[in-house]
C-alpha positions, -999 to +999 in steps of 0.1 A: +281+188+102+298+158+118+288+151+154+323+159+166+323+193+149+289+200+162+298+192+198+330+212+194+311+242+183+289+241+214+317+233+238+298+223+269+271+196+267+245+196+294+241+161+309+204+157+319+185+133+341+149+139+334+119+123+352+091+141+334+091+141+296+067+171+296+097+191+308+120+180+279+112+206+253+110+236+277+143+225+291+159+221+257+146+256+247+161+271+279+195+255+271+193+266+235+183+302+244+212+302+269+237+293+241+239+256+247+219+239+219+226+204+231+216+178+256+229+144+267+197+128+280+208+099+303+190+066+304+188+067+342+151+072+341+121+057+323+114+091+307+147+092+287+135+078+253+103+099+253+123+130+263+148+124+234+119+119+210+102+151+220+134+172+218+144+157+184+109+163+170+103+198+183+138+212+182+157+196+154+185+222+157+193+210+192+219+182+192+203+156+215+224+126+224+216+096+245+237+090+276+243+061+300+237+037+271+248+003+285+233-022+261+227-026+224+189-026+231+191+008+248+212+021+218+184+009+195+158+026+215+177+058+217+184+059+179+147+051+172+137+080+195+160+104+175+193+105+193+221+120+173+248+101+191+253+073+217+273+081+248+283+057+276+302+058+309+324+028+298+333+010+267+310-019+258+324-034+225+290-047+215+274-013+217+303+003+198+302-023+171+264-020+167+268+018+164+296+015+139+276-010+118+246+012+118+266+044+112+255+059+145+281+082+162+293+066+195+313+082+223+322+054+248+337+062+282+374+055+291+392+059+324+426+043+316+451+041+287+441+005+282+405+015+275+417+042+252+437+016+232+407-007+232+387+021+215+415+028+191+414-009+180+377-005+174+385+024+151+375+053+173+394+086+177+369+104+200+359+091+234+346+103+267+370+105+297+349+094+327+348+101+356+372+129+346+380+145+379+383+112+397+408+098+372+431+128+371+412+155+352+433+180+333+466+162+344+453+129+330+443+145+297+478+161+294+494+127+301+472+110+275+480+136+248+516+123+246+511+086+235+477+091+221+480+123+201+454+113+176+427+108+203+402+134+213+382+135+245+349+146+260+357+148+297+326+143+319+323+138+356+331+165+381+332+192+355+318+225+368+318+263+362+350+265+382+371+241+361+354+238+327+377+265+311+408+246+321+395+215+303+384+234+272+419+249+269+434+215+262+440+207+225+428+171+229+394+182+244+365+186+219+339+195+245+330+189+281+299+172+296+284+187+327+252+189+347+257+220+368+235+242+346+205+218+351+202+214+389+176+187+397+157+211+419+153+237+392+142+211+367+117+196+390+103+230+398+102+240+361+123+270+367+135+273+331+145+310+333+170+301+360+183+272+339+186+295+309+207+319+330+230+291+341+233+279+306+243+314+294+270+315+321+283+281+310+283+291+274+304+322+282+332+299+293+336+285+258+360+304+235+342+306+201 
């Protein structure tokens, strides 16, 4: 299954900042059991690569992606660790070209029509809208659908249980990224039952 189809089948992709790699597999299991077999592990901590490696090794049916990938070197590290895709907050042409050359799925971030067109010139038809709520959210995506009918989006940033369904209802939205089902306090405390419950509530927002 292509990464786009896989993400579409899941609908909501948990965005994770993890400090302790020991918690990576239990967290991924909780998300999977809750109906969200995916994770965007952000390179905002030193534990990211090890967390990706552990999830990819122990739970191969969980779609683990690398987030906040800002350099080619980080992309290399993420792929070596087992990441299924590279996701970034903005569009770094060097990272995109490296991913394309190495046949690694890449979902760069865009916030403007100009950035969407830059990604189109690089040959992409699936990007991240970030920060989604800040740049216009649902209204922005509806506006982009007109001139860029061939582009698909993964809105991330400000997505919550309250507004996720309105994003997922749009034809040009493949999936949404969000962190509300993995609150930092619950993760730090290892309360995976509570995280599983939040994941189940989030998964219920996705129309299968």
